[in-house]
Structures are given as structure tokens and as C-alpha cells.
KOLPALUM-633013 format. One record per residue (C-alpha): residue in one letter; x, y, z. Coordinates in steps of 0.1 Angstrom, whole numbers, padded with zeros to 4 digits, m for minus. Example, Ala and Ser with C-alpha at 12.3 -4.5 7.8 and 13.67 -1.06 7.14 Angstrom:
BEGIN
<atom "a", <0123, m0045, 0078>> <atom "s", <0137, m0011, 0071>> 
***
This chain:
BEGIN
<atom "m", <m0002, 0806, m0654>> <atom "a", <m0008, 0778, m0630>> <atom "v", <m0042, 0768, m0619>> <atom "f", <m0039, 0783, m0584>> <atom "d", <m0019, 0814, m0594>> <atom "f", <m0052, 0834, m0594>> <atom "f", <m0057, 0829, m0557>> <atom "r", <m0022, 0839, m0547>> <atom "r", <m0019, 0873, m0530>> <atom "k", <0005, 0898, m0546>> <atom "e", <0031, 0910, m0521>> <atom "d", <0050, 0943, m0521>> <atom "r", <0087, 0941, m0513>> <atom "n", <0109, 0963, m0493>> <atom "l", <0134, 0982, m0515>> <atom "e", <0162, 0979, m0489>> <atom "n", <0155, 0941, m0485>> <atom "p", <0135, 0926, m0514>> <atom "s", <0131, 0894, m0496>> <atom "a", <0111, 0910, m0468>> <atom "p", <0074, 0917, m0476>> <atom "v", <0058, 0950, m0466>> <atom "s", <0023, 0950, m0451>> <atom "a", <0004, 0971, m0425>> <atom "s", <0012, 0947, m0397>> <atom "d", <0049, 0945, m0408>> <atom "f", <0051, 0983, m0407>> <atom "l", <0035, 0984, m0372>> <atom "q", <0059, 0957, m0360>> <atom "t", <0088, 0978, m0373>> <atom "m", <0076, 1009, m0355>> <atom "g", <0073, 0989, m0323>> <atom "w", <0035, 0989, m0322>> <atom "g", <0029, 0953, m0328>> <atom "d", <0000, 0935, m0346>> <atom "p", <m0031, 0955, m0341>> <atom "v", <m0056, 0926, m0344>> <atom "s", <m0068, 0914, m0310>> <atom "s", <m0079, 0879, m0301>> <atom "a", <m0115, 0891, m0303>> <atom "g", <m0110, 0898, m0340>> <atom "i", <m0111, 0936, m0335>> <atom "t", <m0084, 0957, m0351>> <atom "v", <m0073, 0979, m0322>> <atom "t", <m0060, 1014, m0330>> <atom "v", <m0056, 1045, m0308>> <atom "d", <m0087, 1061, m0323>> <atom "n", <m0111, 1032, m0317>> <atom "a", <m0096, 1024, m0283>> <atom "l", <m0104, 1059, m0272>> <atom "g", <m0140, 1050, m0282>> <atom "v", <m0140, 1028, m0251>> <atom "p", <m0153, 1051, m0223>> <atom "a", <m0129, 1037, m0197>> <atom "v", <m0099, 1043, m0219>> <atom "w", <m0111, 1078, m0228>> <atom "s", <m0116, 1086, m0191>> <atom "a", <m0083, 1072, m0180>> <atom "v", <m0062, 1091, m0206>> <atom "n", <m0081, 1124, m0201>> <atom "f", <m0080, 1121, m0163>> <atom "l", <m0043, 1113, m0160>> <atom "a", <m0031, 1137, m0186>> <atom "g", <m0053, 1166, m0174>> <atom "t", <m0044, 1160, m0137>> <atom "i", <m0006, 1160, m0143>> <atom "a", <m0008, 1190, m0167>> <atom "g", <m0027, 1210, m0140>> <atom "l", <0000, 1206, m0114>> <atom "p", <0022, 1237, m0109>> <atom "l", <0057, 1231, m0124>> <atom "q", <0082, 1253, m0105>> <atom "v", <0119, 1259, m0112>> <atom "y", <0142, 1261, m0082>> <atom "r", <0179, 1269, m0075>> <atom "k", <0198, 1250, m0049>> <atom "v", <0213, 1273, m0022>> <atom "d", <0231, 1267, 0011>> <atom "g", <0206, 1253, 0035>> <atom "g", <0177, 1249, 0010>> <atom "r", <0165, 1263, m0022>> <atom "e", <0149, 1294, m0038>> <atom "k", <0123, 1297, m0064>> <atom "v", <0133, 1310, m0098>> <atom "s", <0109, 1333, m0117>> <atom "g", <0129, 1340, m0148>> <atom "g", <0146, 1320, m0175>> <atom "v", <0128, 1288, m0185>> <atom "s", <0103, 1291, m0156>> <atom "p", <0076, 1311, m0176>> <atom "i", <0079, 1285, m0204>> <atom "l", <0072, 1256, m0181>> <atom "n", <0045, 1275, m0161>> <atom "e", <0028, 1298, m0185>> <atom "n", <0033, 1294, m0223>> <atom "a", <0054, 1266, m0238>> <atom "n", <0055, 1284, m0272>> <atom "d", <0036, 1311, m0292>> <atom "d", <0008, 1287, m0299>> <atom "m", <0003, 1266, m0268>> <atom "s", <0000, 1272, m0231>> <atom "s", <0021, 1251, m0208>> <atom "f", <m0011, 1232, m0197>> <atom "e", <m0019, 1223, m0234>> <atom "w", <0017, 1213, m0240>> <atom "l", <0019, 1190, m0210>> <atom "k", <m0016, 1175, m0216>> <atom "y", <m0008, 1168, m0252>> <atom "t", <0025, 1152, m0243>> <atom "f", <0010, 1129, m0217>> <atom "e", <m0020, 1120, m0240>> <atom "q", <0005, 1107, m0265>> <atom "t", <0023, 1088, m0237>> <atom "f", <m0009, 1072, m0225>> <atom "t", <m0021, 1062, m0259>> <atom "g", <0007, 1055, m0284>> <atom "g", <0033, 1051, m0256>> <atom "r", <0056, 1081, m0262>> <atom "g", <0054, 1119, m0259>> <atom "i", <0081, 1139, m0277>> <atom "t", <0090, 1176, m0274>> <atom "y", <0115, 1196, m0293>> <atom "i", <0135, 1222, m0273>> <atom "e", <0141, 1253, m0294>> <atom "r", <0173, 1272, m0284>> <atom "t", <0189, 1304, m0296>> <atom "a", <0225, 1304, m0309>> <atom "d", <0236, 1312, m0274>> <atom "g", <0218, 1281, m0260>> <atom "e", <0189, 1300, m0244>> <atom "i", <0157, 1280, m0244>> <atom "i", <0129, 1300, m0260>> <atom "n", <0102, 1275, m0270>> <atom "l", <0090, 1239, m0264>> <atom "w", <0074, 1223, m0294>> <atom "p", <0055, 1190, m0291>> <atom "l", <0061, 1166, m0321>> <atom "d", <0038, 1140, m0335>> <atom "p", <0054, 1107, m0322>> <atom "t", <0039, 1087, m0351>> <atom "k", <0061, 1107, m0375>> <atom "v", <0093, 1103, m0354>> <atom "r", <0116, 1073, m0357>> <atom "v", <0140, 1067, m0328>> <atom "d", <0173, 1049, m0334>> <atom "r", <0210, 1052, m0325>> <atom "d", <0240, 1066, m0344>> <atom "l", <0273, 1047, m0349>> <atom "s", <0285, 1060, m0315>> <atom "g", <0254, 1046, m0298>> <atom "k", <0238, 1079, m0290>> <atom "k", <0200, 1082, m0294>> <atom "r", <0186, 1103, m0322>> <atom "y", <0152, 1112, m0334>> <atom "r", <0144, 1112, m0371>> <atom "t", <0116, 1130, m0389>> <atom "s", <0110, 1137, m0426>> <atom "a", <0124, 1172, m0421>> <atom "r", <0155, 1167, m0399>> <atom "v", <0174, 1146, m0374>> <atom "y", <0174, 1157, m0337>> <atom "d", <0200, 1149, m0311>> <atom "a", <0188, 1135, m0278>> <atom "t", <0198, 1167, m0261>> <atom "e", <0172, 1186, m0282>> <atom "i", <0143, 1163, m0273>> <atom "i", <0122, 1157, m0241>> <atom "d", <0112, 1121, m0244>> <atom "l", <0085, 1106, m0221>> <atom "p", <0080, 1069, m0230>> <atom "f", <0054, 1047, m0213>> <atom "m", <0077, 1017, m0212>> <atom "l", <0109, 1011, m0232>> <atom "k", <0117, 0978, m0250>> <atom "a", <0149, 0960, m0244>> <atom "n", <0167, 0979, m0272>> <atom "g", <0161, 1012, m0253>> <atom "t", <0146, 1030, m0283>> <atom "d", <0113, 1014, m0291>> <atom "v", <0083, 1017, m0267>> <atom "r", <0055, 0995, m0255>> <atom "g", <0023, 1016, m0256>> <atom "p", <m0005, 1007, m0232>> <atom "i", <m0031, 1003, m0259>> <atom "m", <m0013, 0981, m0283>> <atom "t", <0004, 0961, m0256>> <atom "n", <m0031, 0953, m0241>> <atom "k", <m0049, 0951, m0273>> <atom "d", <m0067, 0919, m0263>> <atom "a", <m0083, 0935, m0232>> <atom "i", <m0092, 0966, m0251>> <atom "g", <m0104, 0947, m0281>> <atom "m", <m0127, 0927, m0259>> <atom "a", <m0141, 0960, m0245>> <atom "i", <m0147, 0973, m0281>> <atom "a", <m0163, 0940, m0291>> <atom "a", <m0186, 0941, m0261>> <atom "s", <m0197, 0976, m0269>> <atom "r", <m0203, 0967, m0305>> <atom "y", <m0223, 0936, m0296>> <atom "g", <m0245, 0956, m0273>> <atom "a", <m0250, 0983, m0299>> <atom "k", <m0260, 0956, m0325>> <atom "a", <m0284, 0940, m0300>> <atom "f", <m0303, 0973, m0297>> <atom "q", <m0300, 0979, m0334>> <atom "s", <m0319, 0946, m0341>> <atom "g", <m0345, 0955, m0315>> <atom "g", <m0331, 0930, m0290>> <atom "i", <m0339, 0900, m0314>> <atom "p", <m0310, 0875, m0313>> <atom "p", <m0297, 0857, m0344>> <atom "a", <m0319, 0827, m0354>> <atom "v", <m0321, 0797, m0378>> <atom "l", <m0352, 0789, m0398>> <atom "t", <m0361, 0753, m0402>> <atom "g", <m0390, 0737, m0422>> <atom "p", <m0401, 0717, m0453>> <atom "f", <m0382, 0737, m0480>> <atom "q", <m0388, 0725, m0515>> <atom "s", <m0354, 0736, m0528>> <atom "a", <m0323, 0754, m0518>> <atom "a", <m0335, 0785, m0536>> <atom "g", <m0368, 0783, m0516>> <atom "a", <m0348, 0781, m0483>> <atom "v", <m0329, 0812, m0493>> <atom "r", <m0360, 0832, m0502>> <atom "a", <m0377, 0821, m0470>> <atom "s", <m0347, 0832, m0448>> <atom "d", <m0345, 0865, m0466>> <atom "d", <m0382, 0871, m0460>> <atom "v", <m0379, 0863, m0423>> <atom "a", <m0348, 0884, m0420>> <atom "k", <m0366, 0914, m0435>> <atom "t", <m0396, 0908, m0412>> <atom "m", <m0373, 0906, m0381>> <atom "a", <m0357, 0939, m0392>> <atom "n", <m0391, 0955, m0394>> <atom "l", <m0399, 0943, m0360>> <atom "g", <m0369, 0961, m0346>> <atom "t", <m0374, 0994, m0366>> <atom "q", <m0412, 0996, m0365>> <atom "g", <m0416, 0984, m0329>> <atom "r", <m0438, 0954, m0339>> <atom "s", <m0439, 0925, m0315>> <atom "v", <m0455, 0897, m0337>> <atom "m", <m0445, 0880, m0369>> <atom "a", <m0460, 0850, m0388>> <atom "l", <m0442, 0820, m0401>> <atom "p", <m0452, 0796, m0429>> <atom "l", <m0469, 0765, m0418>> <atom "g", <m0445, 0738, m0406>> <atom "h", <m0416, 0762, m0402>> <atom "e", <m0399, 0770, m0369>> <atom "l", <m0375, 0798, m0359>> <atom "k", <m0349, 0789, m0333>> <atom "s", <m0325, 0814, m0318>> <atom "i", <m0288, 0806, m0319>> <atom "g", <m0259, 0820, m0299>> <atom "f", <m0264, 0838, m0266>> <atom "n", <m0284, 0867, m0256>> <atom "p", <m0268, 0897, m0237>> <atom "e", <m0279, 0883, m0204>> <atom "q", <m0265, 0849, m0210>> <atom "m", <m0232, 0865, m0222>> <atom "q", <m0232, 0886, m0190>> <atom "l", <m0227, 0917, m0210>> <atom "l", <m0230, 0941, m0181>> <atom "e", <m0205, 0921, m0160>> <atom "l", <m0182, 0919, m0190>> <atom "q", <m0183, 0957, m0195>> <atom "r", <m0177, 0963, m0158>> <atom "f", <m0147, 0939, m0159>> <atom "s", <m0134, 0958, m0189>> <atom "i", <m0134, 0990, m0167>> <atom "e", <m0113, 0971, m0141>> <atom "q", <m0089, 0959, m0168>> <atom "v", <m0084, 0995, m0181>> <atom "a", <m0079, 1007, m0145>> <atom "r", <m0051, 0980, m0141>> <atom "i", <m0035, 0991, m0173>> <atom "y", <m0031, 1027, m0161>> <atom "s", <m0027, 1019, m0124>> <atom "l", <m0058, 1038, m0116>> <atom "p", <m0083, 1031, m0088>> <atom "p", <m0116, 1022, m0104>> <atom "v", <m0134, 1051, m0087>> <atom "f", <m0115, 1075, m0110>> <atom "l", <m0131, 1058, m0139>> <atom "q", <m0165, 1064, m0124>> <atom "d", <m0169, 1028, m0112>> <atom "l", <m0182, 1029, m0077>> <atom "t", <m0194, 0993, m0076>> <atom "h", <m0170, 0984, m0048>> <atom "g", <m0165, 1019, m0035>> <atom "t", <m0172, 1029, 0001>> <atom "f", <m0166, 1061, 0020>> <atom "s", <m0134, 1048, 0036>> <atom "n", <m0118, 1028, 0007>> <atom "t", <m0126, 1056, m0018>> <atom "e", <m0105, 1080, 0004>> <atom "q", <m0077, 1054, 0005>> <atom "q", <m0078, 1050, m0033>> <atom "d", <m0074, 1087, m0035>> <atom "l", <m0042, 1084, m0015>> <atom "h", <m0031, 1055, m0037>> <atom "f", <m0036, 1076, m0068>> <atom "v", <m0012, 1103, m0055>> <atom "k", <0014, 1080, m0039>> <atom "h", <0017, 1054, m0065>> <atom "t", <0003, 1067, m0098>> <atom "i", <0009, 1104, m0100>> <atom "k", <0042, 1102, m0081>> <atom "r", <0057, 1078, m0107>> <atom "w", <0048, 1100, m0137>> <atom "v", <0058, 1133, m0122>> <atom "e", <0092, 1119, m0111>> <atom "q", <0098, 1106, m0146>> <atom "a", <0088, 1139, m0162>> <atom "e", <0109, 1159, m0137>> <atom "a", <0140, 1137, m0143>> <atom "e", <0137, 1141, m0181>> <atom "i", <0130, 1178, m0180>> <atom "n", <0158, 1185, m0156>> <atom "l", <0183, 1165, m0177>> <atom "k", <0174, 1180, m0210>> <atom "l", <0168, 1217, m0200>> <atom "f", <0194, 1222, m0173>> <atom "g", <0220, 1194, m0179>> <atom "r", <0238, 1172, m0154>> <atom "g", <0251, 1187, m0122>> <atom "s", <0231, 1220, m0126>> <atom "d", <0220, 1240, m0096>> <atom "l", <0186, 1245, m0113>> <atom "y", <0159, 1219, m0113>> <atom "s", <0121, 1217, m0118>> <atom "e", <0096, 1201, m0096>> <atom "f", <0058, 1195, m0098>> <atom "n", <0039, 1207, m0068>> <atom "v", <0014, 1179, m0060>> <atom "d", <m0002, 1201, m0034>> <atom "g", <m0020, 1216, m0064>> <atom "l", <m0043, 1185, m0062>> <atom "l", <m0059, 1201, m0031>> <atom "r", <m0069, 1232, m0050>> <atom "g", <m0105, 1220, m0050>> <atom "d", <m0105, 1209, m0014>> <atom "l", <m0107, 1241, 0006>> <atom "k", <m0112, 1225, 0040>> <atom "t", <m0082, 1202, 0038>> <atom "r", <m0061, 1229, 0023>> <atom "m", <m0069, 1254, 0051>> <atom "e", <m0062, 1227, 0078>> <atom "a", <m0028, 1220, 0062>> <atom "h", <m0020, 1257, 0061>> <atom "a", <m0030, 1261, 0098>> <atom "m", <m0008, 1232, 0109>> <atom "s", <0022, 1246, 0089>> <atom "i", <0018, 1280, 0105>> <atom "q", <0012, 1268, 0141>> <atom "n", <0042, 1244, 0139>> <atom "g", <0067, 1269, 0125>> <atom "i", <0069, 1253, 0091>> <atom "r", <0057, 1283, 0070>> <atom "t", <0051, 1320, 0078>> <atom "p", <0017, 1335, 0073>> <atom "n", <0029, 1354, 0043>> <atom "e", <0042, 1323, 0027>> <atom "v", <0008, 1307, 0030>> <atom "r", <m0009, 1339, 0017>> <atom "t", <0014, 1337, m0013>> <atom "i", <0003, 1301, m0020>> <atom "e", <m0033, 1313, m0019>> <atom "n", <m0026, 1342, m0042>> <atom "l", <m0033, 1367, m0014>> <atom "p", <m0014, 1400, m0008>> <atom "a", <0013, 1399, 0020>> <atom "k", <0006, 1415, 0054>> <atom "d", <0029, 1434, 0077>> <atom "k", <0045, 1415, 0106>> <atom "a", <0036, 1382, 0090>> <atom "d", <0071, 1371, 0078>> <atom "d", <0081, 1354, 0111>> <atom "l", <0078, 1317, 0119>> <atom "l", <0053, 1312, 0147>> <atom "i", <0046, 1285, 0173>> <atom "q", <0019, 1281, 0199>> <atom "g", <0029, 1295, 0233>> <atom "a", <0017, 1264, 0251>> <atom "t", <0042, 1242, 0232>> <atom "v", <0076, 1243, 0249>> <atom "p", <0104, 1217, 0252>> <atom "l", <0097, 1189, 0278>> <atom "g", <0108, 1199, 0313>> <atom "s", <0111, 1236, 0306>> <atom "q", <0075, 1245, 0316>> <atom "t", <0071, 1267, 0347>> <atom "i", <0048, 1261, 0377>> <atom "g", <0040, 1292, 0398>> <atom "g", <0070, 1309, 0382>> <atom "v", <0094, 1281, 0390>> <atom "s", <0110, 1259, 0364>> <atom "g", <0096, 1224, 0363>> <atom "v", <0129, 1207, 0355>> <atom "d", <0137, 1199, 0392>> <atom "i", <0101, 1191, 0399>> <atom "n", <0099, 1166, 0371>> <atom "n", <0133, 1150, 0380>> <atom "y", <0123, 1146, 0417>> <atom "a", <0089, 1132, 0409>> <atom "i", <0102, 1108, 0383>> <atom "g", <0128, 1096, 0408>> <atom "v", <0102, 1090, 0435>> <atom "r", <0080, 1072, 0411>> <atom "a", <0108, 1049, 0399>> <atom "g", <0118, 1041, 0435>> <atom "l", <0152, 1057, 0431>> <atom "i", <0144, 1084, 0458>> <atom "t", <0128, 1076, 0491>> <atom "p", <0104, 1104, 0499>> <atom "q", <0116, 1113, 0534>> <atom "i", <0109, 1145, 0552>> <atom "e", <0144, 1158, 0546>> <atom "d", <0142, 1150, 0509>> <atom "e", <0110, 1168, 0505>> <atom "q", <0121, 1198, 0526>> <atom "k", <0153, 1202, 0505>> <atom "v", <0133, 1203, 0473>> <atom "r", <0110, 1229, 0488>> <atom "n", <0139, 1250, 0500>> <atom "d", <0155, 1248, 0465>> <atom "l", <0123, 1260, 0449>> <atom "n", <0115, 1286, 0475>> <atom "l", <0083, 1269, 0485>> <atom "p", <0066, 1268, 0520>> <atom "e", <0078, 1242, 0545>> <atom "l", <0058, 1211, 0552>> <atom "s", <0029, 1215, 0576>> <atom "g", <0028, 1196, 0609>> <atom "s", <0001, 1172, 0596>> <atom "a", <0022, 1164, 0565>> <atom "k", <0053, 1157, 0586>> <atom "s", <0032, 1134, 0608>> <atom "l", <0019, 1115, 0578>> <atom "w", <0055, 1111, 0565>> <atom "d", <0066, 1097, 0599>> <atom "k", <0037, 1072, 0598>> <atom "q", <0047, 1060, 0563>> <atom "q", <0083, 1055, 0576>> <atom "g", <0098, 1063, 0542>> <atom "t", <0076, 1040, 0522>> <atom "r", <0087, 1041, 0486>> <atom "s", <0055, 1053, 0469>> <atom "p", <0047, 1081, 0445>> <atom "i", <0036, 1114, 0461>> <atom "t", <0015, 1143, 0452>> <atom "i", <0020, 1178, 0466>> <atom "k", <m0014, 1195, 0472>> <atom "s", <m0021, 1230, 0482>> <atom "g", <m0037, 1235, 0516>> <atom "t", <m0067, 1257, 0524>> <atom "e", <m0043, 1282, 0541>> <atom "g", <m0015, 1281, 0516>> <atom "k", <0002, 1253, 0534>> <atom "a", <0010, 1220, 0517>> <atom "e", <0006, 1185, 0528>> <atom "a", <0018, 1152, 0513>> <atom "d", <m0004, 1124, 0502>> <atom "s", <0000, 1093, 0480>> <atom "a", <m0009, 1096, 0443>> <atom "s", <m0007, 1078, 0410>> <atom "n", <m0002, 1106, 0385>> <atom "i", <0026, 1132, 0386>> <atom "d", <0005, 1155, 0365>> <atom "e", <m0019, 1160, 0394>> <atom "q", <0006, 1179, 0415>> <atom "t", <m0001, 1215, 0425>> <atom "i", <0026, 1237, 0438>> <atom "g", <0020, 1272, 0452>> <atom "g", <m0016, 1270, 0442>> <atom "e", <m0007, 1264, 0405>> <atom "d", <m0019, 1233, 0387>> <atom "g", <0010, 1211, 0375>> 
***
């Protein structure tokens, strides 16, 4: 044995390749998870990352929000679509299998996606191909690779699954198309810093807020220095646990603090920055991680819209595409779709305003709205409705007469295309069965000598009309009716 053989670390070797050492980090690299040690010296895992409140909140909030959205199945028909209530619809909407509700299945799947980077579900079919259950698998026990033909397959210790049997929701795929980049391990430095900050703060309180220190003085020997430092360390520990505030030092000795205290390290600012970092990782507005430092009434509402438009939309579209491909196949008339309107379930005012607008504008019938609100249908509530005051432009009636000619004539006068002479005005009145111009009105027209100016027709006190100049066509009254 050589002199330094004692200090050499023994290595295990891979049976398939004896030249390759096997270690924890090598295994993680092989599984696509990377080296778990962060730059802060913290070994980051999914479990201790979830100990960071911001990570815990982000994963729970995203997974729970998406799982709570209604997932409907539709069939394409001529001119639109129709909702499907049978087949796989109850599995997606009610119970994924005998042990889990659909909410629990979706929440578990997205929790795996937002932590380890991949959520995997096995599709159980009968011999006839009918889907009867959806079973989530532990992604840490599934190895994804490709067969000789290049098709993706999923290996477990029990069996090998084809890609058509698996619903796969990765956070981000690597270049090989099989391994994934998980949000926690990919951002281990940012999360490791958050863990280190939490641990530092906890240790600061554990020591009673007393920072690390160095003892200097006239020590007689190295052993004496060790004994003195041990005594001081015990005394400082008692200060923290017993709440004492004073300690005595031997004559000629001095205790100097080293390092930085929490205020100098800007511990609070660091922890707030860690929240912002986690929000960036998951594309979440900070207000959803309970950080209202920069939140106002207006920008909080805009962040709410950002969450739906840019965060939720991306994940529900990925899930819809994967579910539709694996459950219904390519080119099927059936498809599933998340209803993001479910996010308004807790906002009664906004939901009712949206329903009112959809009914008043002929988008939904009252019974369709009642179905959405889980209310029983009513008689004579299956027709599309529209407000009676809302009609196509130019089709309104004034005094029982269509306003098409009135509008055209008035627009022509205003544009200078029609010179408002007595004959022109009288022709319009004859066509509309209106009274003739009064004598005073004709005299006024003669004085203007056909000036090209807009006019208003006003009702006289005795039912007669007289012409006058005006600036707004909407002010006209014909036959005593306001225009």
C-alpha cells in the first residue's frame, strides 16, 4: 500500500461500463436532474425546495388553480360544437379512477410538473380500446427513452409503456426530446440562496441574535485558548437560551464579532428578492405569492389578467393538446377544453355582469346562463334576446317613418352634396308624408338663397315645421317626434 492510498476514495463502477463511476450526482445527471448542489453550498431537492414558502405557494397555487378548471369534452358539428356527457367525459370531470377524483389527479400531475419537471399518467383501456381509468405514475420511477424506430417509450420496473398509453406533461424538454428540465433543479442556485437565507435567519434567532465572534487575549498556551473559547461559546449559548444580556470576559480579553449581522446582509431584502425570483421561475405575478410590496389597486388587477392570459393559458393549452392527442387521436371530432371562465366562480359581480352582457347581446340564451349557474331551466327562456332599442343603423323609425331617407338627406346636406332649396325640402316632406313648409320657413329659405349649410327641422307650436340652421343631425324632430 502506498503512503497516500489511505486517503483515496473508493469508487463504485457501472456494470454496463466499468470505466464510468457511479455516484449520486452521476445518477441525477443520468436522470436529467443535474447536480443538486447550488452555488450557496446547499444541496437542493424537491423536498427542501418546497420548504421555501414562495416555492410552496407557487406550486400549490398553480396546480390547484388549473385542477379546479372545468375540463369539458366537445364534439365538432356543422356550424359549431356540442357538449359530450358520456364516454371519457366523466373521467376527466368527475373521477379519474376508483381512488382519485379528477381534481386530485390533475393537481397531482401538475404538482409533479412544477417540481420535478414532468407529470405522467397511464391511460387504462379495455381490450376494445375503451378508456376506463387514468392512473398517475411516479415520474421519479419512470425512465423515458426511444426504441430502435425512434418512438418514445416509458420504462418502469414493472413494464414498458408505449407513448400512446401515456399522458406526458413536461415543464421543458431538453434537446433530445426525452429528458426534462425541472424548474427547481434548473434554478437550483436561486432556490438554494432562498434556502440558505432562511437557514441563516433561523440560526440567528437560535443563537439569540448573537453573531459569530473571535476571542482575543493573552493566552498562555494553545490549550488555554481552546478552553477559553469553549467557555465563551457556552456562555454565549446560555445568553440566547436563558435570555441573559450580560457576560463577563477574563481580564485583558476581547470579543470581536466577525461576519455580518442580518441587517448588514440585508436579509429581509434578500428574502423579498427570492420571492421575486420564484415568481419569475413560474411566470407568476408576485401578488399571487402574497408579495404586495409593489402592488396597487390598478396594477394588481392587471397582474390578474396577466396570470390568465400568459400563465394559465400556456399550461391549459399544453394539457389540452396532450390529452386530445392521447385520448382521442389525430383527426378526431372529439376534443377536450378547459373552461377558464371557472376562474370567475368566486367573483359574483363580474360573473353576473358577463352573463347579462351575453344575454342582452344575443350571445347566450337565459337558459344557457342558468345551466352554467347550476339553476333549473325556465319556460320561454331558450331564445336569443336583444335589446329593443338596438337596431341596425338607418333602420330606426321617427314618427312611424323609416329614418333611412331622413339620414341620407341630412348627411347629404351636411356634406354639401345637396343644396337645401325649398323644392328639395318639399320633395322630402312629400315622400315622407309630412306637412308642407310654413310661410315663415319658405321666407327664411329665400333669404338664405340656397346657402349650403346643415339644417334642422323643428316642430312648430301648431304642428307646422320651420327650417333653421343647426350643427347636429340628431337634434331634428319630425312630426313632433325627437330624432
